[in-house]
C-alpha positions as CSV (number, residue, x, y, z in Angstrom):
1,M,43.2,87.3,-94.0
2,R,42.2,88.3,-90.7
3,G,43.1,91.9,-89.2
4,R,46.4,92.5,-87.3
5,F,47.4,95.0,-84.6
6,R,48.5,98.1,-86.2
7,L,51.6,99.2,-84.9
8,P,50.8,102.2,-83.0
9,L,48.3,100.4,-80.9
10,V,50.7,98.0,-80.3
11,V,53.3,100.4,-79.1
12,V,50.5,102.1,-76.9
13,A,49.5,99.1,-75.2
14,V,53.3,98.1,-74.6
15,A,53.8,101.4,-73.2
16,L,50.9,101.4,-70.6
17,L,51.6,98.1,-69.5
18,G,55.3,99.1,-68.9
19,L,53.8,102.1,-67.2
20,I,51.6,99.7,-64.7
21,V,54.7,97.5,-64.2
22,L,56.5,100.6,-63.3
23,L,53.8,101.5,-60.6
24,A,53.5,98.5,-59.3
25,T,57.2,98.4,-58.5
26,L,57.1,102.0,-57.1
27,Q,53.5,101.1,-55.0
28,Y,55.5,98.1,-53.6
29,R,58.1,100.2,-52.1
30,W,56.0,102.9,-51.2
31,V,53.7,100.6,-49.4
32,G,57.1,99.5,-47.7
33,Q,58.3,102.7,-46.8
34,V,54.8,103.7,-45.2
35,S,54.3,100.6,-43.5
36,S,57.8,101.2,-41.9
37,A,57.2,104.5,-40.8
38,E,53.4,103.6,-39.6
39,R,55.3,100.8,-37.4
40,D,57.8,103.0,-35.9
41,R,55.3,105.6,-35.2
42,M,52.7,103.1,-33.7
43,R,55.7,101.9,-31.6
44,A,56.8,105.4,-30.4
45,S,53.0,106.0,-29.7
46,L,52.7,103.0,-27.7
47,A,56.0,103.7,-25.6
48,T,54.7,106.8,-25.0
49,R,51.4,105.6,-23.8
50,A,53.0,103.0,-21.7
51,S,55.4,105.5,-20.3
52,E,52.5,107.9,-19.3
53,F,50.4,105.2,-17.8
54,A,53.4,104.2,-15.4
55,Q,53.8,107.6,-14.9
56,D,50.2,108.3,-13.9
57,F,50.3,105.3,-11.5
58,D,53.7,106.5,-9.9
59,R,52.7,109.9,-9.6
60,E,49.8,109.1,-7.2
61,L,52.4,107.1,-5.1
62,T,54.7,110.0,-5.3
63,R,51.8,112.3,-4.3
64,A,51.1,110.3,-1.5
65,F,54.2,109.8,-0.3
66,L,54.9,113.7,-0.3
67,L,51.4,114.8,0.9
68,F,51.6,112.4,4.0
69,Q,55.2,113.5,5.1
70,A,55.1,114.7,8.6
71,E,57.8,115.8,11.0
72,G,57.3,114.0,14.5
73,A,55.3,115.9,17.0
74,A,55.3,116.0,21.1
75,S,52.4,114.3,21.3
76,N,50.1,112.1,19.6
77,D,47.1,114.5,19.4
78,E,49.4,117.0,17.7
79,L,50.5,114.1,15.3
80,A,46.8,112.8,14.7
81,S,45.8,116.4,14.0
82,R,48.6,116.8,11.4
83,L,47.5,113.6,9.9
84,A,43.7,114.2,9.6
85,V,44.5,117.5,7.9
86,R,46.8,115.4,5.3
87,H,43.9,112.7,5.1
88,D,41.3,115.4,4.1
89,R,43.6,116.9,1.6
90,W,44.2,113.6,-0.1
91,Q,40.6,112.8,-0.1
92,A,39.7,116.1,-1.5
93,T,42.3,116.3,-4.0
94,A,43.5,112.7,-5.0
95,R,42.6,111.4,-8.5
96,F,42.0,107.9,-6.8
97,P,41.5,108.9,-3.5
98,R,40.5,104.8,-2.4
99,L,44.1,104.1,-3.1
100,V,45.0,104.7,0.3
101,K,43.4,102.1,2.6
102,D,44.8,102.8,5.9
103,I,47.6,105.0,7.9
104,Y,49.8,103.5,10.3
105,V,52.6,105.2,12.5
106,V,55.4,103.0,13.9
107,S,57.6,104.3,16.4
108,R,60.1,103.2,19.3
109,D,60.8,104.8,22.6
110,P,64.1,104.4,24.0
111,G,64.4,100.9,25.3
112,E,61.0,99.9,24.3
113,D,59.9,97.3,21.5
114,L,58.3,98.8,18.2
115,R,54.7,100.4,18.8
116,L,52.0,100.5,16.1
117,Q,49.1,102.9,16.0
118,R,46.5,103.1,13.1
119,F,44.9,106.5,12.4
120,N,41.2,106.5,12.6
121,P,39.6,109.1,9.9
122,A,36.3,108.8,12.1
123,S,37.7,110.0,15.6
124,R,40.6,111.6,13.7
125,A,42.8,110.0,16.3
126,L,45.6,107.4,16.7
127,E,44.7,104.1,18.3
128,T,47.1,101.5,19.2
129,A,46.6,98.6,16.7
130,E,48.1,94.9,16.1
131,W,50.3,94.1,13.8
132,P,48.6,93.0,10.4
133,S,49.9,89.5,9.0
134,S,50.8,91.5,5.5
135,M,53.2,93.5,7.8
136,S,54.6,91.0,10.1
137,D,57.3,90.1,8.1
138,W,58.7,93.6,7.9
139,R,58.9,94.6,11.6
140,E,62.5,94.1,11.6
141,Q,62.9,96.6,8.8
142,F,62.0,99.5,10.5
143,G,65.6,100.3,11.9
144,T,67.7,100.9,14.5
145,P,68.3,103.8,17.1
146,V,69.8,106.7,15.9
147,S,73.8,106.8,15.9
148,A,75.4,110.4,15.7
149,R,78.5,110.8,13.5
150,P,80.7,113.4,14.9
151,G,82.2,115.8,12.8
152,D,79.7,115.8,9.8
153,D,76.6,116.7,11.6
154,L,74.5,113.8,10.3
155,L,72.0,111.5,12.2
156,V,71.9,108.1,10.4
157,T,69.2,105.3,10.8
158,R,68.4,102.1,8.6
159,M,65.2,101.4,6.9
160,A,63.4,99.6,4.5
161,S,62.9,100.9,0.7
162,P,59.9,103.4,0.7
163,V,57.7,101.1,-1.0
164,W,56.5,97.6,0.0
165,E,54.8,95.7,-2.6
166,R,54.0,92.8,-0.9
167,V,51.8,94.7,1.8
168,P,51.6,96.8,-0.4
169,A,52.4,100.5,1.4
170,L,54.5,103.5,1.4
171,V,57.0,103.8,4.0
172,L,57.7,107.2,5.3
173,P,60.4,108.5,7.8
174,M,59.3,110.9,10.5
175,M,62.2,113.0,12.3
176,M,61.3,114.7,15.8
177,V,62.7,118.3,15.1
178,V,61.8,120.6,17.8
179,V,62.6,124.3,17.2
180,T,62.6,127.0,20.0
181,N,63.3,130.3,19.8
182,R,64.5,132.3,22.9
183,A,65.7,136.1,22.1
184,G,66.3,135.6,18.6
185,E,68.3,132.3,19.1
186,A,66.9,129.3,17.4
187,N,67.4,125.7,18.6
188,V,66.8,122.8,16.6
189,R,66.6,119.3,18.3
190,F,66.5,116.0,17.0
191,A,64.9,113.2,18.6
192,P,67.4,110.1,19.1
193,Q,65.3,107.8,17.0
194,F,63.1,108.0,14.0
195,S,59.5,107.2,13.8
196,F,57.6,105.9,10.5
197,M,54.6,106.4,8.8
198,V,53.2,103.3,6.8
199,I,50.5,104.3,4.3
200,A,48.9,100.9,3.5
201,L,47.5,100.6,0.0
202,D,44.3,98.9,-1.6
203,S,45.5,96.3,-3.6
204,E,42.1,95.0,-4.6
205,Y,41.4,98.5,-5.5
206,M,44.4,99.0,-7.6
207,A,43.6,95.8,-9.6
208,K,40.1,96.3,-10.2
209,E,39.6,100.0,-10.6
210,L,42.7,102.0,-10.9
211,L,45.0,99.9,-13.2
212,P,41.7,99.3,-15.3
213,A,41.0,102.9,-15.3
214,L,44.7,103.9,-16.4
215,A,44.4,101.3,-19.3
216,T,41.0,102.9,-20.6
217,Q,42.6,106.4,-20.3
218,H,45.6,105.4,-22.5
219,F,45.0,102.8,-24.6
220,R,41.5,102.8,-25.8
221,G,40.3,104.7,-28.8
222,T,44.3,105.3,-29.5
223,G,43.2,106.4,-33.1
224,D,45.3,103.3,-34.6
225,G,41.9,101.2,-34.6
226,F,42.9,98.8,-32.3
227,D,42.3,97.8,-28.5
228,Y,45.7,96.8,-27.0
229,Q,45.9,93.8,-24.8
230,L,47.4,95.0,-21.2
231,A,49.3,93.1,-18.5
232,V,50.8,93.9,-15.3
233,V,53.1,91.5,-13.7
234,N,55.0,91.6,-10.5
235,L,58.9,91.7,-10.7
236,R,60.0,90.6,-7.8
237,R,57.6,87.6,-7.1
238,G,56.1,86.8,-10.7
239,G,52.5,86.2,-11.7
240,E,49.9,88.9,-13.0
241,V,48.5,91.3,-10.9
242,Y,46.0,92.6,-13.9
243,A,45.2,91.7,-17.6
244,S,42.7,93.3,-19.9
245,T,41.5,90.1,-21.2
246,P,41.5,86.8,-19.4
247,S,43.1,84.7,-22.3
248,L,46.3,87.1,-21.9
249,K,48.7,85.2,-19.9
250,A,52.1,86.8,-19.4
251,T,55.2,87.0,-17.1
252,A,58.0,89.7,-16.5
253,D,60.1,87.9,-19.5
254,T,57.2,87.8,-21.8
255,K,58.0,89.7,-25.1
256,A,55.5,92.8,-25.8
257,D,55.1,95.3,-28.1
258,A,55.7,98.1,-25.4
259,Q,56.5,98.0,-21.6
260,A,57.3,100.3,-18.5
261,D,58.2,99.5,-15.3
262,F,56.2,101.2,-12.6
263,F,55.1,101.3,-8.7
264,R,57.7,103.4,-7.6
265,V,58.3,106.7,-5.8
266,R,59.9,108.8,-8.8
267,A,62.4,111.3,-7.1
268,Q,62.2,113.3,-10.7
269,D,58.4,114.2,-10.0
270,F,59.0,115.7,-6.2
271,G,59.2,119.0,-7.9
272,T,56.1,119.0,-9.6
273,V,54.1,117.1,-7.3
274,A,55.8,119.4,-4.1
275,A,54.5,122.5,-6.2
276,E,51.0,121.2,-6.4
277,I,51.0,120.2,-2.5
278,R,52.5,123.4,-1.1
279,R,49.4,124.9,-0.7
280,F,48.7,122.8,2.4
281,T,52.2,121.5,3.6
282,T,55.3,122.7,4.4
283,F,58.9,121.5,4.2
284,T,61.0,123.7,5.9
285,T,61.2,126.1,8.8
286,T,62.9,129.6,9.0
287,V,64.5,129.9,12.3
288,G,66.5,133.2,12.1
289,R,70.2,134.3,12.0
290,G,73.4,133.6,14.0
291,S,75.6,130.7,13.9
292,V,75.5,126.8,13.8
293,T,76.3,124.8,16.8
294,A,75.6,121.3,17.7
295,R,76.0,119.0,20.7
296,Q,74.7,115.8,21.9
297,A,73.3,116.1,25.2
298,E,70.5,114.0,27.4
299,G,70.1,111.6,24.5
300,Q,69.1,114.5,21.9
301,F,71.0,115.9,19.2
302,E,70.7,119.8,19.3
303,M,71.9,122.5,16.7
304,R,71.5,126.1,16.3
305,T,71.4,128.0,12.9
306,T,70.2,131.1,11.9
307,A,69.6,130.4,8.2
308,P,66.9,128.8,6.6
309,L,67.0,125.4,7.4
310,S,66.7,122.4,4.9
311,I,66.0,118.9,5.8
312,I,67.4,116.6,3.5
313,L,66.3,112.7,3.2
314,Q,68.5,111.0,0.8
315,K,68.5,107.4,0.1
316,E,71.7,105.4,0.4
317,T,72.2,101.8,-0.5
318,A,74.1,99.4,1.9
319,A,73.8,95.7,2.6
320,E,70.6,95.5,0.4
321,Q,68.8,98.4,2.8
322,S,68.2,101.9,2.7
323,A,70.0,104.4,5.1
324,V,68.1,107.7,5.2
325,S,70.1,110.5,6.5
326,A,68.9,113.9,8.2
327,G,71.3,116.8,8.2
328,A,71.4,120.6,8.4
329,A,72.6,122.7,5.6
330,F,72.1,126.1,4.4
331,G,70.2,127.1,1.2
332,A,68.0,129.9,0.0
333,A,65.2,127.5,-0.9
334,A,64.2,124.9,1.6
335,R,63.4,121.2,0.2
336,R,62.8,117.7,1.2
337,L,64.3,114.9,-1.2
338,A,64.4,111.2,-1.1
339,G,66.0,109.1,-3.9
340,G,63.0,107.3,-5.1
341,S,62.9,103.4,-5.1
342,A,62.8,100.7,-7.7
343,P,59.8,99.7,-9.6
344,R,58.0,96.8,-8.8
345,W,55.5,95.9,-11.4
346,R,56.0,95.8,-15.2
347,L,53.3,96.9,-17.6
348,L,53.4,95.0,-20.8
349,V,51.3,95.9,-24.0
350,K,50.7,93.4,-26.8
351,H,48.6,94.0,-30.1
352,P,45.4,91.9,-30.2
353,S,47.0,89.9,-33.5
354,G,50.2,88.8,-31.4
355,S,52.4,91.6,-31.7
356,L,52.5,95.1,-33.7
357,E,54.9,93.7,-36.5
358,T,52.4,91.2,-37.3
359,A,49.6,93.7,-37.3
360,V,51.5,96.2,-39.6
361,N,52.1,93.4,-41.8
362,A,48.7,92.4,-42.2
363,V,48.0,96.2,-43.0
364,R,50.8,96.2,-45.6
365,R,49.6,92.8,-47.1
366,R,45.9,94.4,-47.6
367,N,47.3,97.6,-49.0
368,L,49.5,95.5,-51.5
369,I,46.6,93.7,-52.4
370,V,44.2,96.5,-52.7
371,S,47.0,98.5,-54.8
372,T,47.6,95.3,-56.8
373,S,43.9,94.8,-57.8
374,I,43.8,98.3,-58.8
375,L,46.7,98.0,-61.1
376,V,45.5,94.7,-62.2
377,V,41.9,96.3,-63.2
378,L,44.0,99.0,-64.9
379,G,45.7,96.5,-66.8
380,A,42.9,94.2,-67.8
381,S,41.2,97.7,-69.0
382,V,44.3,98.2,-71.4
383,G,43.7,94.8,-72.2
384,L,40.1,94.9,-72.9
385,L,40.7,98.4,-74.7
386,V,42.9,96.8,-77.1
387,L,40.8,93.9,-77.5
388,S,37.8,96.2,-78.0
389,T,39.8,98.3,-80.5
390,R,41.0,95.1,-82.3
391,R,37.3,93.8,-82.3
392,A,36.2,96.8,-83.7
393,Q,38.8,96.8,-86.8
394,E,38.2,93.4,-87.1
395,L,34.3,94.1,-87.4
396,A,34.8,96.8,-89.6
397,R,37.1,94.8,-92.0
398,Q,34.3,92.0,-91.7
399,R,31.7,94.5,-92.5
400,M,33.3,96.0,-95.8
401,E,33.9,92.2,-96.7
402,F,30.2,91.7,-96.1
403,V,29.6,94.9,-98.3
404,A,31.6,93.7,-100.8
405,A,30.3,89.9,-100.7
406,V,26.7,91.3,-100.8
407,S,27.1,93.5,-103.6
408,H,28.7,90.8,-105.6
409,E,26.3,88.4,-104.4
410,L,23.5,91.0,-105.6
411,R,25.2,92.1,-108.9
412,T,25.8,88.6,-110.1
413,P,21.8,87.5,-110.4
414,L,20.8,90.9,-110.9
415,A,23.3,90.9,-113.8
416,V,21.9,87.3,-115.0
417,I,17.9,88.7,-114.5
418,R,18.8,91.9,-116.6
419,S,20.6,90.2,-119.4
420,A,17.7,87.6,-119.7
421,G,15.2,90.2,-119.5
422,D,17.2,92.2,-122.3
423,N,17.1,89.2,-124.3
424,L,13.6,88.4,-123.9
425,A,12.5,92.0,-124.6
426,D,14.7,92.6,-127.4
427,G,13.1,89.2,-129.3
428,V,16.4,87.5,-129.3
429,V,14.8,84.4,-128.0
430,H,11.9,82.8,-129.8
431,D,12.6,79.3,-129.3
432,E,9.9,78.1,-126.4
433,E,12.6,75.6,-124.9
434,R,14.7,78.6,-124.5
435,I,12.1,80.9,-123.3
436,R,11.6,78.5,-120.7
437,T,15.3,78.0,-119.9
438,Y,15.4,81.9,-119.6
439,G,12.6,81.8,-117.2
440,D,14.2,79.2,-115.1
441,L,17.5,81.2,-114.9
442,V,15.3,84.3,-113.9
443,R,13.5,82.3,-111.2
444,N,16.4,80.7,-109.5
445,E,18.3,83.9,-109.6
446,G,15.0,85.6,-108.1
447,R,14.8,83.1,-105.3
448,R,18.5,83.4,-104.7
449,L,18.4,87.1,-104.0
450,T,15.1,86.3,-101.9
451,E,17.1,84.0,-99.8
452,M,20.2,86.4,-99.4
453,V,17.8,89.4,-98.3
454,E,15.9,87.3,-96.0
455,Q,19.3,86.4,-94.2
456,I,20.2,89.8,-94.0
457,L,16.8,90.9,-92.5
458,E,17.1,87.7,-90.2
459,F,20.6,88.9,-89.1
460,A,19.8,92.9,-88.8
461,G,16.4,91.7,-86.5
462,I,18.2,89.3,-84.2
463,E,21.3,92.0,-83.9
464,S,18.9,94.8,-83.0
465,G,17.0,92.5,-80.4
466,Q,14.0,93.1,-82.4
467,R,13.5,89.7,-83.5
468,G,11.3,87.4,-80.9
469,F,10.5,83.8,-81.0
470,A,7.1,82.1,-80.6
471,L,8.3,78.8,-78.8
472,G,6.0,75.7,-79.3
473,P,6.1,72.3,-80.2
474,V,7.7,71.6,-83.6
475,G,8.2,68.3,-85.2
476,L,11.7,68.1,-86.2
477,A,11.2,64.8,-88.9
478,P,8.9,66.3,-91.3
479,L,10.9,69.8,-91.1
480,L,14.1,68.0,-91.9
481,R,12.7,65.8,-94.7
482,E,10.8,69.2,-96.2
483,V,14.0,71.2,-96.3
484,A,16.2,68.6,-97.5
485,A,13.5,67.7,-100.5
486,Q,13.4,71.4,-101.4
487,S,17.3,71.4,-101.7
488,A,17.5,68.2,-103.5
489,T,15.0,69.6,-106.1
490,L,16.9,72.9,-106.6
491,L,19.8,70.9,-107.4
492,G,17.8,69.1,-110.1
493,G,17.7,65.6,-108.3
494,H,21.4,65.4,-108.2
495,L,21.8,65.3,-104.1
496,D,22.0,62.0,-102.4
497,V,20.1,62.7,-98.9
498,E,20.8,60.3,-96.1
499,F,18.1,60.1,-93.5
500,D,18.2,58.5,-90.0
501,L,15.1,59.6,-88.3
502,P,13.4,57.3,-85.8
503,E,9.6,57.6,-85.5
504,S,9.7,58.1,-81.9
505,L,11.7,61.5,-82.4
506,P,9.8,63.7,-79.8
507,P,8.9,67.3,-80.9
508,V,11.2,70.1,-80.0
509,L,10.4,73.4,-77.9
510,G,10.8,76.1,-80.8
511,D,9.9,78.6,-83.4
512,E,9.0,76.7,-86.4
513,P,10.3,79.8,-89.1
514,A,13.3,80.2,-87.1
515,L,14.2,76.2,-87.0
516,R,13.2,76.0,-90.6
517,R,15.9,78.9,-91.4
518,L,18.5,76.9,-89.2
519,I,17.8,73.6,-91.0
520,Q,18.3,75.7,-94.5
521,N,21.3,77.4,-93.7
522,L,23.0,74.0,-92.2
523,V,21.7,72.0,-95.3
524,G,22.5,74.8,-97.5
525,N,26.1,74.8,-96.0
526,A,26.8,71.4,-96.6
527,I,25.5,71.4,-100.1
528,K,27.9,74.4,-100.7
529,Y,30.9,73.2,-98.9
530,G,30.2,69.7,-100.1
531,A,32.8,69.8,-102.7
532,G,30.3,68.4,-105.2
533,A,30.1,65.0,-103.5
534,G,26.5,65.4,-104.2
535,W,25.5,63.7,-100.4
536,I,24.5,64.9,-97.2
537,G,23.4,63.1,-94.1
538,V,20.7,64.1,-91.9
539,R,20.3,62.4,-88.5
540,A,18.6,63.0,-85.2
541,R,17.7,61.5,-82.1
542,H,16.4,61.5,-78.5
543,V,19.0,62.0,-75.7
544,A,17.4,62.3,-72.4
545,R,15.2,65.0,-72.2
546,E,17.0,66.6,-75.6
547,V,16.9,65.9,-79.3
548,E,20.2,66.1,-81.2
549,I,20.3,67.0,-84.8
550,T,23.2,66.1,-87.0
551,I,23.8,67.6,-90.7
552,A,26.9,66.0,-92.2
553,D,28.9,66.4,-95.6
554,R,31.5,64.7,-97.2
555,G,33.2,68.1,-98.4
556,I,36.6,70.1,-98.0
557,G,36.2,70.1,-94.1
558,I,37.0,72.8,-91.8
559,P,40.8,73.3,-90.8
560,E,41.1,73.4,-86.5
561,A,42.4,76.8,-86.7
562,E,39.1,78.1,-88.4
563,Q,36.9,76.0,-86.4
564,K,36.7,78.8,-83.5
565,H,35.8,81.7,-86.2
566,I,33.2,80.2,-88.5
567,F,30.3,81.3,-86.3
568,E,31.5,84.9,-86.2
569,P,29.5,87.3,-88.5
570,F,30.8,88.1,-92.0
571,Y,33.5,85.5,-91.5
572,R,34.7,83.6,-94.3
573,A,37.8,81.3,-94.3
574,P,40.7,82.1,-96.6
575,E,40.2,78.8,-98.3
576,V,36.6,79.4,-99.1
577,I,37.6,83.0,-100.8
578,A,40.3,81.3,-102.5
579,A,38.1,78.6,-104.0
580,Q,35.6,81.5,-105.0
581,I,32.5,79.8,-103.1
582,Q,30.0,82.2,-102.9
583,G,28.4,83.5,-99.7
584,A,28.3,86.7,-97.2
585,G,29.4,84.9,-94.0
586,L,26.2,85.1,-92.3
587,G,24.7,81.8,-92.3
588,L,26.3,79.8,-89.5
589,S,26.2,83.2,-87.6
590,L,22.6,83.1,-87.9
591,V,22.4,79.2,-87.0
592,R,24.2,80.2,-83.7
593,R,21.9,82.9,-82.6
594,I,18.9,80.9,-83.3
595,V,20.2,78.1,-81.2
596,R,20.9,80.3,-78.4
597,A,17.6,81.5,-78.7
598,H,16.2,78.1,-78.3
599,A,18.5,77.5,-75.2
600,G,20.4,75.0,-77.1
601,R,24.1,74.1,-78.2
602,I,25.8,73.8,-81.5
603,A,29.1,72.0,-81.9
604,V,31.1,71.4,-85.3
605,H,33.5,68.2,-85.8
606,S,35.4,68.5,-89.2
607,V,38.8,66.7,-90.6
608,P,40.3,68.8,-93.3
609,G,39.5,66.7,-97.0
610,R,37.0,64.2,-95.2
611,G,33.9,66.5,-94.4
612,S,32.0,68.2,-91.7
613,E,29.3,67.5,-89.1
614,F,27.3,70.2,-87.4
615,V,25.4,68.9,-84.3
616,V,22.5,71.0,-82.9
617,T,20.9,70.1,-79.4
618,L,17.5,71.4,-78.6
619,P,15.5,70.8,-75.8
620,A,12.5,68.6,-76.1
621,A,9.0,69.8,-75.9
622,A,7.4,69.0,-72.6
623,E,6.2,71.1,-69.8
624,P,6.9,74.6,-71.3
625,P,3.4,76.5,-72.5
626,L,2.7,77.0,-76.2
627,G,3.1,80.3,-77.5
628,R,6.0,81.4,-75.0
629,Q,7.7,84.5,-76.4
630,V,11.5,84.7,-76.0
631,E,13.6,87.4,-76.8
632,A,16.2,87.6,-79.5
633,P,19.5,86.7,-78.1
634,S,22.4,89.4,-77.3
635,R,24.6,90.8,-79.8
636,A,27.6,89.4,-78.4
637,P,29.8,87.4,-81.0
638,M,29.7,83.1,-80.5
639,A,32.6,81.4,-80.7
640,R,32.7,77.3,-81.9
641,E,31.6,75.2,-79.5
642,T,32.4,71.6,-79.0
643,D,29.6,70.0,-77.2
644,A,29.8,72.9,-74.7
645,R,26.6,74.8,-73.6
646,T,26.4,78.3,-75.2
């Protein structure tokens, strides 16, 4: 019977497979947890980068808003001088100096219309200018004359938001504050109207240089291995201001992995930015000590104070406009504040795959595939180890059976030869006929021993790879007739051989000794398992570019379950062992190896109780040169074949 798995091997295999399943389950959970953590990390990182992008942009606006703050001056020359200092400082210190395109001053004298002046950096002077078309719709937003609110020492005027994104521009109010100092008394006077400074921004520069520079800074080489897609959309008017890729089409409602609103003056950054620019501009005037008085005379608001003066700008919302209050207050530290403005643009950040969720899921699937593949390979390794162990056990069993069978096969003829020799040597046999019978017996048993030794040597040579084959044209018809005739002779003529060999049968490309061994084994196999029927069929035919040889018998047949094992070395079916049919289990294994060495095929068709047919297909001799050397086939065991190439 065939070997079975030993219990310890089965237990180890099951335990290893169970461990692999456990590892697969844990790996699935771990990969899911790692992916979730990575998704959260990437989202947080992306949100931080988007926020920093918006902060950097707004910081430049806030810097410009604070840097160009200037109190009103008594003359245009004085105001132009102040603007020149601020303009030079902006050009020298700003990260994006080309952001500021033009500087305008809007003022209104009592009883007159609004007047627009443009600062000329070349002449460093204020020049009267025509209203640009982009600002024509905003003229009425510059406010009305100042009105005093008695009792609270406040001056109030109407004005628009500090950020005009349609122009685009920043709008800065300017107060006329006149401080005089007479005999230790400080007089602070406010002009009866506000003037405004308009910082026109370069929209083309922002779209083509500033925004791409910030995008490169914050979203290229992020460490995530991705180049994110960015779009900047207008929150008020809709439409894209900037897109990192032409294929990206976005609106304010487009779903993104991260977003941040910007294009505003950030009041929360005033302290930081003011500290940076305090070196070149001031926000307060210390006017000595005394009491505070206020009066309105000749169209001016006068106030006296002896404490450090704080000018406070505070935005208040009313009727969708901004009210800017100017007042006097006491404080140890001077300050100028503004309420900031609402954001006008929105930054949208998307992953190239469509969304961050999709990208993380793709990475998760890839990790699962890789880890699962590793576990599958590990499981396959366990399976191969089990199969190898089983094969080794089976091979060891077969070799032990082979040794036993060979020992038996050798012992029987040797015992017969020795017994016959003893009888002849001791003079027990004197009759010439009996002596001839003894001689035939010794010859037959010697031939049997020779055949067995040759089988073993042939198998060993092929298994070791040292047996080569010299291929050349070999005529099969004569070879088949010769081998069959020899077999019939050995049986004393008690064998009926039915030949079907066409005269047009072409030669095959093969090694004649090897093919002789192949035919001898198949014919011997048919005789051995023919159940004494005394008949074998030998047929051959030419099919396409091949020659098909069929050796048939009418013997015991081969069960279906055993057909896949009969070509294995040392294998003998249980029925054969039970019938005490002699053999070592090498004949069909040698046949299979010889067929493979000749690039052929072998198939078996058998029905138990009705006989068997072995069909060998070999290539016909045509173009291959004579005497070509072919290595022996590999040692891989060969299973039964049913009309399939080996």
